N, C-alpha and C positions, 0 to 999 in steps of 0.2 A: 386696683379695684378697691373701693372703700367699703367698709362694713356698714350695714344699716344702723341708724341711730339707736334703735332699741337694743341691738346687739352690743354696741359700745357701752350703753348704760348698764346692761346686765353684767358686762365684764367689770365695770367700775364697782358695782355693788358686790360682786364676788370678791374683789380685792378688799373691800371693807369688811368682809365676812369672817374676820378673825379677831378674837378678844384682845390679843396683844396689839394688833394694829389699831383697833379702836382706842385702846388706852393711850397709845403713843399720840394719836391725833388729839385726844382730850388734853393731854399734857402740853402739846404744842400750841394750843389755843391762846395761851398767855404770851407767846412769843418764842423766838428761837431758843433751843436748849442743846447743850452738849450731850453726847452719848452717855457720859458718866452720870449725868443727872437723870436721864431716862432710866438707866440701869438701876439707880437708887430707888426709883419710884415703882418699877415694874419687877415683879418677882420671876425673872427668867434668866437663863444663862446668857452670857454676852453673845455667844454664837447665834442663839435663837433670836435675840433682839436684832442682831446684825442682818439676819435673813429677812426678818419682817420689815426692817427699814429699807432693805434693798427692793422688796416687793412694792412698797409704797413709793419709793423713788422712781422705779421703772414705770409705774402707772402715772407718774406726774402729780401725785397727790401731795408729796413733800419734796423739798429741795434740800440740798446740803451744801455747806461751804466750810472752809477752814478758818479758824480764828486762832492763830498761833499753832499750837500743837493739838488743839481740840477740834474735833469734827462737830459742827453744829447742824442741827436740823430745824426746819421751819415748814409751816404749811405753805403750799405753793400759791394759795389764794385764800382770802377770807371766806370765800364761799364754802370751803370745807367746814369751817366752824358753823356756818349757817345750816349746812346739811346735818351736822351732829345735833344741833339744837332742834331741828325739825324731827329728827329721829327720836329725840327725847320726848318731844310733845306727842308724837304718834304713839310711842310706847306707853306714855302716861294715859292716853285715851283708851288704848286697847286694854291695858290692865284695869283701868277703871270700869270699862264695859264688862270685862270678865268678872270682876268682883261683884258687880251688880247682878250678873247672871248667876253667879254662885249663890248669892243671897236668895235670889228668886227660886233657884232649884231647891235649896234647903227648905224654903217656905211652902213648897208644893209637894204633893204626893206623886207617886209614879205616873198617874194619869194626867198630871198638870193641874189638878184641883187643889185649892188651899188645904193644908193639913189642919186638922182640929187641934186647937190649943189644949195642952194638958192643964188641969186645974191644980 
């Protein structure tokens, strides 16, 4: 029995809901990288990075392969990079809207009327 599409999407977004996983995906946008390079860029213990990579691999968001002695990771599809870019755009819009709201809140009194300017 298959799960509904909305449930599968929710699971994918839960998988993306960790800062280390997001950072890994950002770093992999430029192409495959060995674990040692990821470790150099992300301030976590090797065991923690390994766990996060395993979560991403199980979800099918990244793939891994051997290049000699190095284990390389890469995005499973360019669509992952597109999703990260969309997330950045959405976050930019949300933060811009919040900044505008904050300015508006500071410019009005408790009742929502404009504050009198001090001279």
